[in-house]
C-alpha positions as CSV (number, residue, x, y, z in Angstrom):
1,M,-186.9,-82.9,35.7
2,L,-182.9,-82.8,35.5
3,H,-180.9,-85.6,35.1
4,K,-179.5,-86.8,38.8
5,C,-176.1,-86.1,37.5
6,H,-176.8,-82.6,36.3
7,T,-178.4,-81.7,39.7
8,Q,-175.0,-83.1,41.2
9,L,-172.9,-80.9,39.3
10,L,-175.2,-77.9,39.6
11,E,-174.8,-78.4,43.3
12,K,-171.0,-78.4,42.8
13,L,-171.1,-74.7,40.5
14,E,-173.3,-73.2,43.3
15,L,-171.0,-74.4,45.7
16,E,-167.9,-73.1,44.0
17,N,-169.6,-70.1,42.9
18,S,-170.7,-69.5,46.8
19,K,-167.2,-68.9,47.7
20,N,-167.2,-65.8,45.5
21,P,-171.0,-65.4,45.0
22,I,-171.6,-63.7,41.6
23,I,-174.8,-64.9,39.5
24,S,-175.3,-62.5,36.5
25,K,-177.2,-62.1,33.6
26,L,-175.1,-61.8,30.5
27,P,-176.1,-58.6,28.7
28,Q,-177.2,-58.8,25.0
29,G,-174.0,-59.3,22.6
30,Y,-171.8,-60.5,25.5
31,S,-169.7,-63.5,24.1
32,G,-171.6,-63.2,20.7
33,S,-174.8,-64.0,22.3
34,K,-178.2,-62.0,21.5
35,S,-180.3,-63.2,24.3
36,S,-179.4,-62.6,28.0
37,T,-178.4,-65.8,30.3
38,K,-177.4,-66.5,33.5
39,I,-173.8,-67.2,34.1
40,Y,-171.9,-68.3,37.2
41,F,-168.6,-66.2,37.7
42,L,-166.3,-69.2,37.5
43,S,-162.9,-69.4,35.9
44,N,-162.6,-72.1,33.5
45,P,-160.1,-74.0,35.4
46,Q,-162.5,-74.0,38.1
47,I,-165.3,-75.5,35.8
48,K,-162.7,-77.9,34.0
49,N,-161.9,-79.0,37.8
50,I,-165.5,-79.7,38.4
51,A,-165.9,-82.0,35.2
52,K,-162.7,-83.7,35.8
53,D,-163.6,-84.6,39.7
54,F,-166.8,-85.8,38.0
55,Y,-165.1,-87.9,35.8
56,T,-162.9,-89.2,38.2
57,S,-165.9,-90.4,40.5
58,N,-167.7,-91.7,37.4
59,K,-165.5,-93.2,34.8
60,N,-167.8,-96.4,34.5
61,L,-170.6,-93.7,33.4
62,E,-172.2,-95.8,30.5
63,F,-172.4,-94.0,27.1
64,N,-176.0,-94.0,26.9
65,G,-176.1,-92.6,30.5
66,F,-173.5,-89.7,29.5
67,I,-175.3,-88.7,26.4
68,T,-178.4,-88.3,28.9
69,L,-176.3,-86.2,31.1
70,L,-175.0,-84.2,28.3
71,D,-178.5,-83.8,26.7
72,S,-179.8,-82.4,30.2
73,L,-177.0,-80.3,30.7
74,Y,-177.3,-78.5,27.2
75,S,-181.2,-78.4,26.8
76,K,-182.1,-77.9,30.4
77,G,-179.2,-75.7,31.8
78,K,-180.4,-72.3,32.6
79,S,-176.9,-70.9,32.7
80,T,-173.9,-70.6,29.9
81,T,-171.9,-72.2,32.7
82,E,-173.6,-75.6,32.6
83,K,-173.4,-75.5,28.8
84,Y,-169.5,-75.1,29.3
85,L,-169.3,-77.9,31.5
86,A,-171.0,-80.2,29.4
87,S,-168.4,-79.5,27.0
88,Y,-165.7,-80.1,29.2
89,L,-167.1,-83.4,30.2
90,I,-167.0,-84.4,26.5
91,G,-163.3,-83.7,26.7
92,C,-162.9,-85.9,29.9
93,Y,-164.8,-89.1,28.2
94,K,-162.5,-89.3,25.4
95,N,-163.1,-92.6,24.9
96,Y,-166.7,-91.8,23.8
97,L,-165.6,-89.0,21.5
98,G,-165.6,-91.0,18.3
99,K,-169.0,-92.4,19.5
100,I,-171.1,-89.6,19.7
101,K,-173.5,-89.1,16.4
102,T,-173.2,-85.9,14.4
103,N,-176.9,-85.7,14.5
104,K,-176.6,-85.2,18.4
105,I,-173.9,-82.4,17.9
106,N,-176.3,-80.9,15.7
107,E,-179.1,-81.2,18.4
108,W,-177.0,-79.7,21.1
109,L,-175.8,-76.6,18.6
110,G,-179.7,-75.8,18.7
111,Y,-179.6,-75.0,22.5
112,L,-176.2,-72.7,22.4
113,T,-176.0,-69.0,21.2
114,G,-173.2,-66.7,20.5
115,W,-169.4,-67.7,19.7
116,A,-168.2,-68.2,23.4
117,E,-170.9,-71.4,23.6
118,V,-170.7,-72.5,20.0
119,D,-167.0,-72.5,20.5
120,S,-167.0,-74.6,23.5
121,L,-168.5,-77.6,22.0
122,C,-166.7,-76.9,18.4
123,Q,-163.4,-75.7,19.0
124,T,-161.1,-78.5,20.3
125,L,-163.0,-81.5,20.8
126,F,-163.6,-83.3,17.7
127,T,-159.9,-83.9,16.1
128,A,-159.1,-84.8,12.7
129,E,-159.2,-88.6,13.2
130,V,-162.6,-88.6,14.9
131,V,-164.0,-86.3,11.9
132,L,-162.1,-88.2,9.1
133,N,-163.1,-91.7,10.3
134,G,-166.6,-90.7,10.1
135,W,-166.2,-88.5,7.2
136,E,-169.7,-89.3,5.4
137,S,-171.5,-88.3,8.6
138,W,-169.7,-85.3,9.2
139,K,-169.7,-84.2,5.7
140,K,-173.3,-84.5,5.9
141,L,-173.6,-82.3,9.2
142,L,-171.3,-79.5,8.0
143,N,-173.1,-79.0,4.8
144,E,-176.4,-79.1,7.1
145,L,-175.2,-76.6,9.3
146,N,-173.4,-74.2,6.9
147,K,-176.7,-73.8,5.2
148,D,-178.9,-73.5,8.6
149,K,-181.0,-70.3,9.5
150,N,-179.5,-70.3,12.7
151,I,-176.4,-68.2,12.7
152,S,-174.6,-70.2,15.5
153,K,-175.2,-73.2,13.5
154,R,-173.5,-71.5,10.4
155,G,-170.7,-70.1,12.3
156,A,-170.1,-73.8,13.8
157,S,-170.0,-75.2,10.2
158,L,-166.6,-73.3,10.4
159,V,-165.5,-73.6,14.0
160,L,-165.9,-77.6,13.8
161,L,-163.1,-77.5,10.9
162,T,-160.6,-75.5,12.5
163,K,-158.8,-78.3,14.8
164,P,-159.3,-81.1,11.9
165,A,-157.6,-78.7,9.5
166,R,-154.8,-77.7,11.9
167,Q,-153.8,-81.5,12.6
168,A,-154.0,-83.1,9.2
169,K,-153.8,-82.6,5.3
170,S,-157.0,-83.8,3.7
171,I,-158.5,-82.9,0.4
172,D,-161.9,-83.6,1.9
173,L,-161.4,-81.1,4.6
174,Q,-159.7,-78.8,2.5
175,K,-162.6,-78.6,0.1
176,M,-165.1,-78.5,2.9
177,A,-163.3,-75.6,4.4
178,F,-163.2,-73.5,1.4
179,K,-167.1,-74.3,0.2
180,N,-168.2,-73.4,3.9
181,I,-166.2,-70.0,3.7
182,Q,-167.4,-69.0,0.6
183,N,-171.0,-69.9,1.2
184,L,-171.0,-67.3,4.3
185,Q,-168.1,-64.8,3.3
186,S,-171.1,-62.2,2.6
187,E,-172.4,-62.4,6.0
188,K,-171.4,-59.4,8.3
189,D,-172.2,-60.5,11.9
190,I,-168.8,-61.0,13.8
191,L,-169.7,-64.7,14.9
192,I,-169.1,-65.6,10.9
193,T,-166.5,-63.0,10.1
194,K,-164.4,-64.2,13.4
195,A,-164.9,-67.9,12.3
196,V,-164.0,-67.1,8.4
197,S,-160.6,-65.5,9.6
198,W,-159.8,-68.3,12.2
199,L,-160.7,-71.2,9.8
200,L,-158.3,-69.8,7.4
201,R,-155.4,-68.9,9.6
202,E,-155.7,-72.5,11.1
203,M,-155.5,-74.1,7.7
204,V,-152.0,-72.0,6.9
205,K,-150.2,-75.0,8.6
206,N,-151.2,-77.8,6.2
207,Y,-152.7,-75.8,3.3
208,K,-150.4,-72.7,2.9
209,K,-150.2,-72.6,-0.9
210,E,-154.0,-73.4,-1.2
211,V,-154.9,-70.5,1.3
212,Q,-152.9,-68.2,-0.4
213,E,-154.5,-68.8,-3.9
214,F,-157.9,-68.7,-2.1
215,L,-157.2,-65.4,-0.9
216,N,-156.0,-63.8,-4.2
217,E,-159.3,-65.5,-6.0
218,N,-161.8,-64.2,-3.0
219,K,-160.0,-61.3,-1.5
220,D,-162.7,-59.0,-2.8
221,S,-165.5,-60.9,-1.0
222,L,-164.1,-62.1,2.0
223,P,-164.1,-60.2,5.0
224,K,-161.5,-57.6,5.2
225,I,-160.4,-58.8,8.6
226,A,-160.2,-62.5,7.4
227,V,-157.8,-61.5,4.2
228,R,-155.5,-59.1,6.8
229,E,-155.2,-61.8,9.3
230,T,-154.7,-64.6,7.1
231,T,-152.1,-62.4,5.1
232,R,-150.5,-61.6,8.0
233,K,-150.3,-65.4,9.2
234,I,-148.9,-66.3,5.9
235,N,-146.0,-63.8,6.0
236,T,-144.9,-64.1,9.5
237,G,-146.2,-67.3,11.0
238,R,-148.0,-65.2,13.8
239,K,-151.7,-65.0,14.7
């Protein structure tokens, strides 16, 4: 049985979708996913607005109830759109961001496939402040994800570091980023090569010298696209 708020949010998605009624199965490989899944063809602003409206009406939702709702959306949602919505809700309840346990993040990642779903949870939500304030737990999580059999989780071990590495200069973040990249640099799947390039480019802001040295030492083993794009970022400052 779906969480009651999940049911309400699903009704909102279906109502919004009814204005332009397209529900489709994603083909294999779309958004990096290797399995077909349903999607409502709503724009990101439409999904964000549903999340914001829910937050406005439910600002007093208790933390445990909030986590239960997210559990329902991530684990029982039959569409990619419900999983995007869950991640947008996390962004709305900013006061709960630092209270989310890292083992819960690991659990949710088990329900996500492909770069788009993974990025929705890992790309912009968890700040340098959140990660560094709970570093021992985050260190454990990032190490576990980096070695996981699930390629989406391995990709997440890089994507989760992109925002913190861009926001703060920290020896802990630096060491973790380079270690996780080295562990995955021989993988050829675009989900990994994309994340390697992305993380290195984001690190240029605070670790330019260190990134250049890392490229020099690992250029023969890193994905060629990562070397090319990161070198351009270092030399021009452009993506």
